[in-house]
Z-matrix of the N, CA and C atoms (Angstrom, degrees):
N
C 1 1.448
C 2 1.514 1 110.79
N 3 1.278 2 118.62 1 142.19
C 4 1.466 3 122.87 2 -179.91
C 5 1.519 4 108.73 3 -100.11
N 6 1.330 5 116.43 4 111.35
C 7 1.486 6 121.69 5 -169.47
C 8 1.524 7 108.91 6 -119.99
N 9 1.377 8 115.05 7 126.23
C 10 1.444 9 119.49 8 169.93
C 11 1.517 10 110.39 9 -103.31
N 12 1.319 11 113.82 10 134.33
C 13 1.492 12 118.09 11 -176.30
C 14 1.515 13 109.03 12 -118.53
N 15 1.343 14 115.49 13 112.50
C 16 1.460 15 121.35 14 173.14
C 17 1.519 16 109.71 15 -80.90
N 18 1.307 17 116.07 16 128.80
C 19 1.473 18 119.54 17 -175.46
C 20 1.510 19 112.62 18 79.79
N 21 1.287 20 116.69 19 36.89
C 22 1.470 21 123.22 20 -174.89
C 23 1.530 22 111.83 21 -69.55
N 24 1.340 23 118.93 22 -13.40
C 25 1.484 24 119.56 23 176.72
C 26 1.502 25 113.13 24 -96.30
N 27 1.340 26 117.58 25 -0.59
C 28 1.465 27 120.93 26 176.90
C 29 1.517 28 110.35 27 -80.20
N 30 1.344 29 114.16 28 177.21
C 31 1.477 30 120.28 29 -175.02
C 32 1.555 31 111.67 30 -61.74
N 33 1.311 32 115.23 31 -50.61
C 34 1.469 33 116.58 32 -178.49
C 35 1.542 34 111.49 33 -78.57
N 36 1.345 35 118.03 34 -35.49
C 37 1.444 36 120.42 35 -178.78
C 38 1.523 37 111.99 36 -64.63
N 39 1.327 38 116.19 37 -37.35
C 40 1.469 39 120.44 38 -179.61
C 41 1.513 40 110.68 39 -63.60
N 42 1.326 41 115.99 40 -44.25
C 43 1.493 42 118.64 41 -178.49
C 44 1.520 43 112.49 42 -72.01
N 45 1.349 44 116.20 43 -33.75
C 46 1.470 45 118.87 44 175.87
C 47 1.536 46 109.91 45 -66.67
N 48 1.318 47 116.60 46 -38.28
C 49 1.487 48 119.34 47 175.31
C 50 1.518 49 111.23 48 -61.34
N 51 1.327 50 117.21 49 -46.72
C 52 1.425 51 120.57 50 -177.78
C 53 1.561 52 110.32 51 -63.21
N 54 1.343 53 117.70 52 -40.50
C 55 1.451 54 121.41 53 -179.68
C 56 1.484 55 110.88 54 -66.36
N 57 1.370 56 117.16 55 -39.10
C 58 1.476 57 120.39 56 178.66
C 59 1.534 58 110.50 57 -66.70
N 60 1.320 59 117.25 58 -40.60
C 61 1.477 60 120.38 59 178.35
C 62 1.541 61 110.61 60 -62.01
N 63 1.321 62 115.85 61 -45.20
C 64 1.479 63 121.72 62 -176.26
C 65 1.510 64 110.00 63 -61.36
N 66 1.367 65 117.36 64 -27.97
C 67 1.439 66 120.18 65 -178.24
C 68 1.542 67 111.77 66 -92.93
N 69 1.329 68 116.79 67 3.45
C 70 1.461 69 119.17 68 172.78
C 71 1.524 70 115.43 69 90.50
N 72 1.357 71 118.24 70 13.56
C 73 1.425 72 120.31 71 179.34
C 74 1.513 73 111.26 72 -84.87
N 75 1.330 74 116.09 73 156.68
C 76 1.448 75 121.96 74 172.28
C 77 1.534 76 109.96 75 -83.68
N 78 1.326 77 117.26 76 124.61
C 79 1.452 78 120.20 77 -173.44
C 80 1.553 79 110.00 78 -124.55
N 81 1.323 80 113.95 79 138.24
C 82 1.468 81 121.16 80 174.72
C 83 1.536 82 106.77 81 -124.57
N 84 1.317 83 114.52 82 132.01
C 85 1.486 84 122.13 83 177.10
C 86 1.526 85 108.65 84 -86.47
N 87 1.321 86 116.53 85 123.76
C 88 1.454 87 121.25 86 175.89
C 89 1.500 88 106.85 87 -107.41
N 90 1.348 89 115.64 88 103.00
C 91 1.477 90 121.66 89 -167.60
C 92 1.501 91 110.58 90 -141.79
N 93 1.323 92 117.14 91 159.66
C 94 1.443 93 121.53 92 178.18
C 95 1.546 94 113.46 93 -75.91
N 96 1.343 95 114.06 94 -30.59
C 97 1.492 96 118.63 95 -177.73
C 98 1.519 97 110.60 96 -143.17
N 99 1.318 98 115.06 97 119.18
C 100 1.448 99 118.23 98 179.70
C 101 1.522 100 113.29 99 -71.11
N 102 1.334 101 118.11 100 -13.65
C 103 1.453 102 120.51 101 179.95
C 104 1.506 103 114.82 102 -61.38
N 105 1.335 104 115.72 103 -24.50
C 106 1.455 105 121.59 104 -178.23
C 107 1.522 106 112.66 105 -88.89
N 108 1.334 107 119.19 106 -6.96
C 109 1.477 108 122.52 107 -174.28
C 110 1.524 109 109.68 108 -83.66
N 111 1.313 110 113.43 109 129.85
C 112 1.475 111 120.29 110 -179.84
C 113 1.504 112 113.50 111 -97.65
N 114 1.321 113 119.12 112 3.18
C 115 1.465 114 121.89 113 -173.60
C 116 1.533 115 110.92 114 -119.83
N 117 1.283 116 114.87 115 147.17
C 118 1.465 117 121.66 116 177.50
C 119 1.509 118 111.84 117 -86.98
N 120 1.308 119 114.98 118 82.10
C 121 1.472 120 121.68 119 -179.53
C 122 1.510 121 106.29 120 -137.22
N 123 1.386 122 114.60 121 162.29
C 124 1.471 123 118.35 122 175.40
C 125 1.500 124 110.68 123 -61.78
N 126 1.303 125 116.48 124 152.58
C 127 1.486 126 121.06 125 -175.14
C 128 1.562 127 109.58 126 -131.12
N 129 1.324 128 115.62 127 135.54
C 130 1.468 129 121.21 128 161.15
C 131 1.478 130 105.50 129 -105.14
N 132 1.346 131 117.97 130 110.50
C 133 1.445 132 122.31 131 -177.50
C 134 1.538 133 109.23 132 -94.28
N 135 1.297 134 114.25 133 91.87
C 136 1.456 135 121.35 134 -174.01
C 137 1.491 136 112.14 135 -157.43
N 138 1.291 137 118.36 136 142.02
C 139 1.478 138 121.92 137 175.69
C 140 1.503 139 110.08 138 -65.23
N 141 1.324 140 114.98 139 138.11
C 142 1.497 141 119.59 140 177.56
C 143 1.512 142 113.63 141 -47.32
N 144 1.331 143 114.37 142 -42.65
C 145 1.478 144 119.13 143 -171.64
C 146 1.521 145 113.56 144 -75.30
N 147 1.336 146 116.17 145 -1.43
C 148 1.465 147 122.12 146 176.90
C 149 1.529 148 111.10 147 -111.55
N 150 1.312 149 117.61 148 4.84
C 151 1.468 150 120.64 149 -177.46
C 152 1.564 151 110.51 150 -71.03
N 153 1.311 152 114.82 151 144.85
C 154 1.478 153 120.77 152 -178.74
C 155 1.532 154 108.54 153 -124.93
N 156 1.295 155 114.40 154 170.41
C 157 1.458 156 121.11 155 176.74
C 158 1.538 157 109.76 156 -57.57
N 159 1.312 158 116.68 157 -40.23
C 160 1.459 159 122.13 158 -179.19
C 161 1.546 160 109.53 159 -60.99
N 162 1.311 161 116.46 160 -41.23
C 163 1.493 162 119.08 161 180.00
C 164 1.523 163 111.75 162 -61.58
N 165 1.328 164 117.45 163 -35.19
C 166 1.456 165 122.48 164 -169.64
C 167 1.539 166 113.93 165 -104.08
N 168 1.274 167 117.34 166 -1.22
C 169 1.494 168 120.79 167 -171.61
C 170 1.514 169 114.32 168 -63.93
N 171 1.305 170 118.15 169 -25.71
C 172 1.445 171 119.60 170 -175.04
C 173 1.489 172 115.68 171 -85.89
N 174 1.357 173 118.17 172 -1.44
C 175 1.436 174 118.90 173 -175.41
C 176 1.545 175 112.15 174 -99.45
N 177 1.330 176 114.30 175 147.12
C 178 1.452 177 120.11 176 171.05
C 179 1.524 178 110.55 177 -74.87
N 180 1.324 179 115.58 178 -35.39
C 181 1.465 180 122.70 179 -179.46
C 182 1.511 181 109.97 180 -141.14
N 183 1.306 182 116.59 181 140.65
C 184 1.433 183 122.06 182 168.93
C 185 1.512 184 108.98 183 -117.05
N 186 1.345 185 116.86 184 117.53
C 187 1.439 186 121.46 185 179.35
C 188 1.518 187 110.09 186 -94.99
N 189 1.311 188 118.06 187 123.38
C 190 1.451 189 122.29 188 177.72
C 191 1.498 190 108.63 189 -96.25
N 192 1.363 191 115.66 190 100.01
C 193 1.457 192 119.87 191 175.43
C 194 1.542 193 110.68 192 -111.13
N 195 1.339 194 113.40 193 29.32
C 196 1.509 195 121.04 194 178.83
C 197 1.507 196 109.49 195 -62.57
N 198 1.294 197 116.21 196 139.29
C 199 1.455 198 120.25 197 178.95
C 200 1.515 199 112.23 198 -129.14
N 201 1.357 200 116.23 199 161.21
C 202 1.425 201 122.09 200 177.35
C 203 1.520 202 109.02 201 -135.41
N 204 1.325 203 118.95 202 173.52
C 205 1.437 204 122.13 203 169.11
C 206 1.546 205 107.82 204 -74.63
N 207 1.312 206 115.73 205 160.49
C 208 1.475 207 119.71 206 -173.15
C 209 1.538 208 114.74 207 -62.21
N 210 1.327 209 117.41 208 -20.35
C 211 1.450 210 119.46 209 -178.53
C 212 1.520 211 113.44 210 -89.78
N 213 1.316 212 116.92 211 9.84
C 214 1.492 213 121.16 212 -178.30
C 215 1.486 214 111.33 213 -119.73
N 216 1.323 215 115.28 214 121.12
C 217 1.488 216 120.08 215 176.57
C 218 1.505 217 114.19 216 -115.43
N 219 1.314 218 116.30 217 -36.82
C 220 1.485 219 119.12 218 -175.76
C 221 1.499 220 114.93 219 -57.54
N 222 1.338 221 119.09 220 -34.98
C 223 1.476 222 119.94 221 179.80
C 224 1.549 223 111.10 222 -57.93
N 225 1.315 224 119.10 223 -36.71
C 226 1.423 225 121.76 224 179.22
C 227 1.536 226 113.52 225 -65.93
N 228 1.333 227 112.96 226 -38.05
C 229 1.458 228 120.40 227 175.00
C 230 1.539 229 111.25 228 -66.16
N 231 1.311 230 113.88 229 -46.11
C 232 1.480 231 119.68 230 179.30
C 233 1.557 232 110.00 231 -63.52
N 234 1.317 233 116.91 232 -38.02
C 235 1.473 234 119.92 233 -179.73
C 236 1.547 235 110.35 234 -64.15
N 237 1.325 236 115.08 235 -40.18
C 238 1.454 237 118.95 236 177.80
C 239 1.510 238 111.42 237 -59.43
N 240 1.360 239 115.52 238 -42.28
C 241 1.489 240 120.74 239 179.44
C 242 1.519 241 109.92 240 -64.23
N 243 1.321 242 118.22 241 -46.55
C 244 1.459 243 121.95 242 -177.04
C 245 1.494 244 111.19 243 -61.26
N 246 1.332 245 116.60 244 -48.83
C 247 1.466 246 121.14 245 -176.40
C 248 1.513 247 113.15 246 -70.84
N 249 1.356 248 116.17 247 -34.35
C 250 1.430 249 119.18 248 175.67
C 251 1.542 250 110.76 249 -63.98
N 252 1.325 251 114.92 250 -45.44
C 253 1.479 252 119.60 251 176.88
C 254 1.512 253 113.41 252 -58.44
N 255 1.322 254 114.26 253 -38.90
C 256 1.483 255 120.66 254 -174.46
C 257 1.534 256 111.59 255 -75.47
N 258 1.351 257 116.37 256 -30.99
C 259 1.478 258 121.19 257 -170.90
C 260 1.514 259 114.62 258 -108.82
N 261 1.323 260 118.51 259 -13.81
C 262 1.468 261 119.67 260 177.01
C 263 1.505 262 111.58 261 -54.10
N 264 1.299 263 116.85 262 134.12
C 265 1.469 264 121.78 263 174.79
C 266 1.514 265 113.34 264 78.06
N 267 1.311 266 117.91 265 6.38
C 268 1.439 267 122.09 266 177.58
C 269 1.529 268 110.69 267 -108.12
N 270 1.299 269 116.69 268 172.20
C 271 1.472 270 120.53 269 179.23
C 272 1.530 271 112.61 270 -91.18
N 273 1.357 272 116.12 271 0.41
C 274 1.469 273 121.79 272 -177.87
C 275 1.545 274 109.53 273 -80.84
N 276 1.322 275 114.73 274 129.82
C 277 1.455 276 119.51 275 179.99
C 278 1.532 277 110.69 276 -88.96
N 279 1.315 278 116.20 277 141.74
C 280 1.434 279 123.13 278 176.82
C 281 1.532 280 109.14 279 -103.90
N 282 1.326 281 116.45 280 121.47
C 283 1.490 282 120.93 281 178.68
C 284 1.508 283 106.11 282 -116.31
N 285 1.347 284 117.39 283 123.83
C 286 1.461 285 122.12 284 -175.95
C 287 1.517 286 110.23 285 -110.21
N 288 1.320 287 114.05 286 127.73
C 289 1.469 288 122.12 287 169.03
C 290 1.537 289 106.29 288 -75.33
N 291 1.301 290 117.41 289 99.18
C 292 1.461 291 120.00 290 -170.83
C 293 1.516 292 113.06 291 -93.47
N 294 1.328 293 113.02 292 -163.68
C 295 1.474 294 121.27 293 177.69
C 296 1.491 295 111.00 294 -119.88
N 297 1.367 296 114.60 295 167.66
C 298 1.441 297 120.53 296 -177.97
C 299 1.534 298 113.55 297 -90.04
N 300 1.334 299 116.64 298 -14.94
C 301 1.425 300 120.28 299 -169.53
C 302 1.538 301 114.58 300 -62.33
N 303 1.323 302 116.23 301 -25.57
C 304 1.465 303 120.78 302 -178.39
C 305 1.501 304 113.84 303 -87.69
N 306 1.354 305 117.02 304 -2.23
C 307 1.471 306 118.90 305 174.20
C 308 1.487 307 112.48 306 -66.47
N 309 1.265 308 118.65 307 147.62
C 310 1.511 309 122.84 308 -179.26
C 311 1.534 310 110.22 309 -89.76
N 312 1.320 311 114.09 310 148.95
C 313 1.462 312 119.26 311 178.82
C 314 1.539 313 111.81 312 -114.45
N 315 1.345 314 115.90 313 2.06
C 316 1.473 315 118.74 314 178.55
C 317 1.557 316 109.27 315 -133.97
N 318 1.289 317 113.94 316 153.59
C 319 1.496 318 118.56 317 -177.26
C 320 1.520 319 113.08 318 -62.47
N 321 1.328 320 117.30 319 -30.68
C 322 1.457 321 119.48 320 -178.26
C 323 1.522 322 112.77 321 -81.47
N 324 1.279 323 117.67 322 0.56
C 325 1.494 324 121.76 323 179.01
C 326 1.512 325 112.96 324 55.99
N 327 1.338 326 114.87 325 46.28
C 328 1.475 327 120.96 326 178.58
C 329 1.535 328 111.55 327 -107.85
N 330 1.329 329 117.48 328 -18.01
C 331 1.436 330 120.53 329 -174.86
C 332 1.542 331 108.66 330 -131.62
N 333 1.312 332 115.11 331 124.03
C 334 1.461 333 121.51 332 177.46
C 335 1.506 334 109.45 333 -100.51
N 336 1.325 335 116.31 334 165.60
C 337 1.452 336 121.49 335 -177.81
C 338 1.564 337 109.73 336 -56.81
N 339 1.313 338 117.85 337 -37.12
C 340 1.454 339 121.36 338 -179.13
C 341 1.554 340 111.66 339 -63.61
N 342 1.333 341 116.27 340 -23.42
C 343 1.490 342 120.76 341 -179.06
C 344 1.510 343 113.50 342 -87.60
N 345 1.322 344 117.50 343 -5.35
C 346 1.431 345 118.90 344 -175.41
C 347 1.566 346 111.33 345 -79.67
N 348 1.347 347 118.28 346 148.84
C 349 1.428 348 122.13 347 -170.83
C 350 1.540 349 115.52 348 -54.35
N 351 1.352 350 116.85 349 -36.24
C 352 1.446 351 120.37 350 -174.73
C 353 1.512 352 113.65 351 -86.48
N 354 1.306 353 119.07 352 1.50
C 355 1.498 354 120.17 353 -177.02
C 356 1.524 355 105.94 354 -69.51
N 357 1.413 356 114.93 355 130.10
C 358 1.464 357 118.42 356 -174.54
C 359 1.546 358 112.14 357 -68.76
N 360 1.302 359 114.96 358 132.68
C 361 1.478 360 119.80 359 178.53
C 362 1.529 361 111.44 360 -63.07
N 363 1.338 362 115.75 361 -30.51
C 364 1.477 363 119.58 362 -175.35
C 365 1.498 364 114.26 363 -62.34
N 366 1.342 365 116.65 364 -29.44
C 367 1.483 366 119.06 365 -177.62
C 368 1.536 367 112.60 366 -104.95
N 369 1.314 368 118.22 367 6.24
C 370 1.427 369 120.28 368 -178.62
C 371 1.525 370 113.98 369 -62.50
N 372 1.330 371 120.35 370 -37.76
C 373 1.473 372 120.00 371 175.87
C 374 1.534 373 112.83 372 -55.58
N 375 1.306 374 115.77 373 -55.34
C 376 1.466 375 120.20 374 178.86
C 377 1.530 376 112.06 375 -60.78
N 378 1.307 377 116.72 376 -43.68
C 379 1.489 378 121.16 377 -178.23
C 380 1.529 379 110.12 378 -64.48
N 381 1.350 380 114.59 379 -42.98
C 382 1.448 381 116.66 380 177.88
C 383 1.486 382 115.05 381 -66.16
N 384 1.336 383 115.51 382 -34.23
C 385 1.477 384 118.58 383 178.08
C 386 1.510 385 111.80 384 -66.70
N 387 1.358 386 116.83 385 -38.02
C 388 1.453 387 121.75 386 -179.93
C 389 1.524 388 109.24 387 -70.03
N 390 1.350 389 118.39 388 -35.01
C 391 1.447 390 121.32 389 177.29
C 392 1.551 391 109.64 390 -65.90
N 393 1.323 392 116.11 391 -42.48
C 394 1.439 393 119.64 392 177.64
C 395 1.520 394 113.23 393 -65.26
N 396 1.290 395 116.28 394 -34.26
C 397 1.473 396 121.45 395 176.29
C 398 1.532 397 109.69 396 -64.38
N 399 1.312 398 117.56 397 -40.33
C 400 1.471 399 122.94 398 176.20
C 401 1.534 400 109.16 399 -59.88
N 402 1.329 401 117.71 400 -47.72
C 403 1.467 402 120.72 401 178.71
C 404 1.475 403 111.65 402 -58.42
N 405 1.302 404 118.91 403 -40.92
C 406 1.483 405 121.24 404 177.82
C 407 1.515 406 111.35 405 -61.35
N 408 1.330 407 118.39 406 -41.23
C 409 1.439 408 121.68 407 177.96
C 410 1.536 409 110.82 408 -63.69
N 411 1.299 410 115.54 409 -42.62
C 412 1.475 411 120.66 410 -177.01
C 413 1.529 412 110.89 411 -65.11
N 414 1.311 413 117.11 412 -23.38
C 415 1.465 414 120.84 413 -180.00
C 416 1.527 415 114.10 414 -102.46
N 417 1.320 416 115.72 415 1.76
C 418 1.476 417 120.92 416 -177.82
C 419 1.509 418 109.62 417 -75.88
N 420 1.288 419 115.88 418 148.25
C 421 1.470 420 124.44 419 177.86
C 422 1.547 421 110.66 420 -108.02
N 423 1.336 422 115.63 421 141.62
C 424 1.452 423 122.22 422 175.78
C 425 1.523 424 112.03 423 55.96
N 426 1.333 425 114.55 424 45.33
C 427 1.459 426 121.10 425 177.18
C 428 1.503 427 109.10 426 -134.86
N 429 1.303 428 116.52 427 131.08
C 430 1.502 429 122.53 428 176.83
C 431 1.489 430 106.28 429 -95.34
N 432 1.339 431 119.26 430 112.18
C 433 1.463 432 121.75 431 -173.39
C 434 1.518 433 111.26 432 -141.06
N 435 1.316 434 115.70 433 160.09
C 436 1.445 435 124.35 434 171.18
C 437 1.544 436 109.62 435 -145.20
N 438 1.296 437 117.36 436 138.90
C 439 1.469 438 123.21 437 -179.14
C 440 1.520 439 108.09 438 -124.15
N 441 1.314 440 117.40 439 114.68
C 442 1.465 441 121.83 440 -177.15
C 443 1.533 442 111.41 441 -104.20
N 444 1.331 443 114.85 442 108.09
C 445 1.452 444 118.86 443 177.60
C 446 1.509 445 109.23 444 -82.44
N 447 1.317 446 120.00 445 128.45
C 448 1.440 447 121.33 446 173.68
C 449 1.547 448 109.17 447 -74.84
N 450 1.325 449 114.69 448 179.69
C 451 1.467 450 119.31 449 171.17
C 452 1.539 451 109.42 450 -71.35
N 453 1.293 452 115.84 451 168.18
C 454 1.460 453 120.45 452 -179.98
C 455 1.544 454 110.21 453 -61.37
N 456 1.320 455 116.52 454 -42.06
C 457 1.480 456 120.93 455 173.54
C 458 1.514 457 108.02 456 -92.57
N 459 1.326 458 116.68 457 103.38
C 460 1.466 459 123.43 458 179.89
C 461 1.519 460 107.25 459 -105.86
N 462 1.349 461 116.09 460 105.37
C 463 1.448 462 122.51 461 -164.29
C 464 1.513 463 111.69 462 -101.24
N 465 1.310 464 115.69 463 108.09
C 466 1.453 465 121.80 464 -178.38
C 467 1.561 466 111.72 465 -68.15
N 468 1.326 467 116.56 466 -26.07
C 469 1.481 468 120.60 467 -177.82
C 470 1.515 469 112.16 468 -98.39
N 471 1.316 470 117.38 469 -1.41
C 472 1.498 471 119.60 470 -175.45
C 473 1.506 472 112.00 471 -70.38
N 474 1.353 473 112.01 472 158.41
C 475 1.466 474 120.15 473 -175.85
C 476 1.506 475 112.62 474 -75.12
N 477 1.314 476 115.07 475 156.86
C 478 1.488 477 121.85 476 170.74
C 479 1.540 478 107.53 477 -87.99
N 480 1.341 479 113.71 478 109.04
C 481 1.490 480 119.16 479 -179.84
C 482 1.515 481 110.51 480 -94.89
N 483 1.343 482 117.08 481 -23.28
C 484 1.459 483 121.32 482 178.66
C 485 1.508 484 113.19 483 86.91
N 486 1.347 485 116.84 484 3.09
C 487 1.485 486 119.57 485 -177.44
C 488 1.533 487 107.29 486 -132.98
N 489 1.328 488 116.39 487 156.24
C 490 1.472 489 122.59 488 175.79
C 491 1.547 490 107.81 489 -163.13
N 492 1.328 491 113.99 490 165.56
C 493 1.453 492 121.21 491 175.50
C 494 1.506 493 109.15 492 -116.95
N 495 1.329 494 116.21 493 152.15
C 496 1.458 495 120.96 494 -173.73
C 497 1.531 496 109.86 495 -116.43
N 498 1.354 497 114.63 496 137.05
C 499 1.452 498 122.80 497 170.86
C 500 1.478 499 108.62 498 -126.31
N 501 1.333 500 116.05 499 -171.51
C 502 1.484 501 118.80 500 -178.65
C 503 1.531 502 110.78 501 -118.68
N 504 1.336 503 118.35 502 -91.31
C 505 1.454 504 121.89 503 -175.17
C 506 1.491 505 114.27 504 -103.77
N 507 1.337 506 118.75 505 -6.68
C 508 1.421 507 123.56 506 -178.16
C 509 1.534 508 113.63 507 -106.77
N 510 1.284 509 115.68 508 145.23
C 511 1.490 510 118.27 509 174.37
C 512 1.508 511 107.71 510 -66.36
N 513 1.340 512 114.44 511 134.17
C 514 1.462 513 121.52 512 -179.29
C 515 1.558 514 107.17 513 -122.89
N 516 1.330 515 116.08 514 163.59
C 517 1.468 516 120.80 515 -175.69
C 518 1.517 517 110.07 516 -129.53
N 519 1.310 518 114.60 517 158.03
C 520 1.468 519 121.80 518 -178.56
C 521 1.521 520 111.01 519 -88.69
N 522 1.349 521 117.28 520 -170.38
C 523 1.458 522 120.29 521 -174.53
C 524 1.535 523 113.35 522 -63.63
N 525 1.331 524 115.99 523 -19.15
C 526 1.475 525 119.72 524 179.44
C 527 1.516 526 112.19 525 -97.41
N 528 1.337 527 115.83 526 4.55
C 529 1.491 528 120.32 527 179.04
C 530 1.524 529 111.96 528 82.55
N 531 1.318 530 118.69 529 19.66
C 532 1.446 531 120.84 530 -177.95
C 533 1.540 532 110.80 531 -111.70
N 534 1.308 533 115.66 532 144.28
C 535 1.455 534 121.46 533 170.81
C 536 1.515 535 106.55 534 -90.69
N 537 1.366 536 115.41 535 96.86
C 538 1.457 537 121.97 536 -170.55
C 539 1.546 538 112.60 537 -140.88
N 540 1.281 539 116.29 538 140.96
C 541 1.485 540 120.95 539 169.35
C 542 1.514 541 108.81 540 -153.55
N 543 1.300 542 117.38 541 139.74
C 544 1.466 543 119.70 542 174.00
C 545 1.524 544 110.31 543 -83.15
N 546 1.287 545 116.09 544 154.98
C 547 1.514 546 120.11 545 176.29
C 548 1.514 547 109.84 546 -57.56
N 549 1.317 548 116.78 547 -37.94
C 550 1.466 549 120.88 548 -175.74
C 551 1.529 550 109.80 549 -67.13
N 552 1.311 551 119.80 550 -43.69
C 553 1.473 552 120.57 551 177.39
C 554 1.512 553 111.89 552 -71.34
N 555 1.306 554 116.85 553 -32.30
C 556 1.481 555 120.01 554 174.52
C 557 1.474 556 110.48 555 -61.17
N 558 1.333 557 119.01 556 -42.86
C 559 1.488 558 122.42 557 176.49
C 560 1.497 559 112.51 558 -57.37
N 561 1.336 560 116.07 559 -40.72
C 562 1.466 561 121.35 560 177.09
C 563 1.531 562 109.03 561 -61.23
N 564 1.317 563 117.21 562 -45.21
C 565 1.465 564 121.29 563 -179.83
C 566 1.542 565 110.27 564 -62.14
N 567 1.309 566 117.35 565 -40.26
C 568 1.461 567 121.03 566 177.90
C 569 1.505 568 111.41 567 -56.09
N 570 1.321 569 115.98 568 -53.66
C 571 1.483 570 121.03 569 -177.62
C 572 1.485 571 112.04 570 -65.75
N 573 1.326 572 116.93 571 -38.09
C 574 1.477 573 119.85 572 176.82
C 575 1.532 574 110.31 573 -57.98
N 576 1.336 575 116.63 574 -41.09
C 577 1.441 576 120.38 575 -179.25
C 578 1.538 577 112.32 576 -70.56
N 579 1.322 578 115.50 577 -41.03
C 580 1.440 579 120.00 578 179.60
C 581 1.552 580 110.64 579 -61.19
N 582 1.322 581 114.53 580 -34.17
C 583 1.466 582 118.69 581 -178.65
C 584 1.508 583 113.26 582 -82.61
N 585 1.342 584 116.60 583 -34.43
C 586 1.496 585 120.63 584 -171.82
C 587 1.542 586 112.92 585 -102.59
N 588 1.285 587 118.86 586 -19.05
C 589 1.487 588 122.72 587 174.74
C 590 1.525 589 111.89 588 53.68
N 591 1.292 590 116.09 589 57.03
C 592 1.454 591 119.52 590 179.18
C 593 1.554 592 113.82 591 -99.61
N 594 1.306 593 116.63 592 -7.82
C 595 1.488 594 119.84 593 -175.35
C 596 1.522 595 111.05 594 -135.39
N 597 1.326 596 115.56 595 45.08
C 598 1.459 597 117.62 596 177.18
C 599 1.549 598 111.51 597 -72.63
N 600 1.315 599 112.74 598 138.96
C 601 1.501 600 120.24 599 178.79
C 602 1.522 601 112.30 600 58.88
N 603 1.328 602 115.00 601 42.05
C 604 1.464 603 120.15 602 173.52
C 605 1.539 604 110.93 603 -157.65
N 606 1.300 605 114.66 604 167.35
C 607 1.443 606 122.83 605 171.23
C 608 1.506 607 109.49 606 -99.28
N 609 1.316 608 115.82 607 141.28
C 610 1.495 609 117.23 608 170.99
C 611 1.534 610 107.37 609 -143.55
N 612 1.312 611 116.82 610 177.39
C 613 1.472 612 119.51 611 -175.90
C 614 1.550 613 107.82 612 -139.34
N 615 1.337 614 114.10 613 159.50
C 616 1.492 615 119.76 614 175.98
C 617 1.501 616 110.42 615 -135.37
N 618 1.351 617 115.17 616 150.57
C 619 1.435 618 121.19 617 173.48
C 620 1.527 619 107.76 618 -134.01
N 621 1.324 620 116.22 619 163.61
C 622 1.478 621 120.30 620 178.03
C 623 1.514 622 110.41 621 -143.97
N 624 1.294 623 114.05 622 -177.26
C 625 1.475 624 120.51 623 179.63
C 626 1.552 625 108.39 624 -103.40
N 627 1.316 626 116.52 625 147.83
C 628 1.462 627 120.10 626 172.13
C 629 1.506 628 109.78 627 -77.36
N 630 1.321 629 116.81 628 134.24
C 631 1.453 630 120.72 629 -179.35
C 632 1.500 631 110.64 630 -86.88
């Protein structure tokens, strides 16, 4: 599979790149500066917001692992617009490293994680932007997409256990009652989905156990 990874030098993008390489896929890093890249892979050195259909046409999948600081939400919305415009009507699949804030906490789907009393105000801009980006994908036409929400606790330092559980639109918890996933296990889930295509044109979520 020919995979382009936007944000390949970030925490999640780096691990997704490594996982894809280990499985024998062809990987291209789509990044603003190749000086930060620690892997010997082809590079498209270009800002996400300047990407065109021509830039992305050779990929089977484009993974958007673009990240912002917690006080920024609009860039995630703008990224959804840019990538939708570039990939609509093509055979290239868009896979988005999403956020947990848009997961529901009630059966009636009236309350999302971002609406709960303990949700930190400091990250609401970023969380809200990612939720709006999901909404744009859900309303897009002629676009093959997947949005993977991590658990509420998304642990960059957590161990790779090699296992995870899958949910859909609701926050789920592990055996200890926690909404948790390590970046390493999340990367496994990403590549499993890219290879097996079980969640096309929908959002889903994953959790794991702390090792």
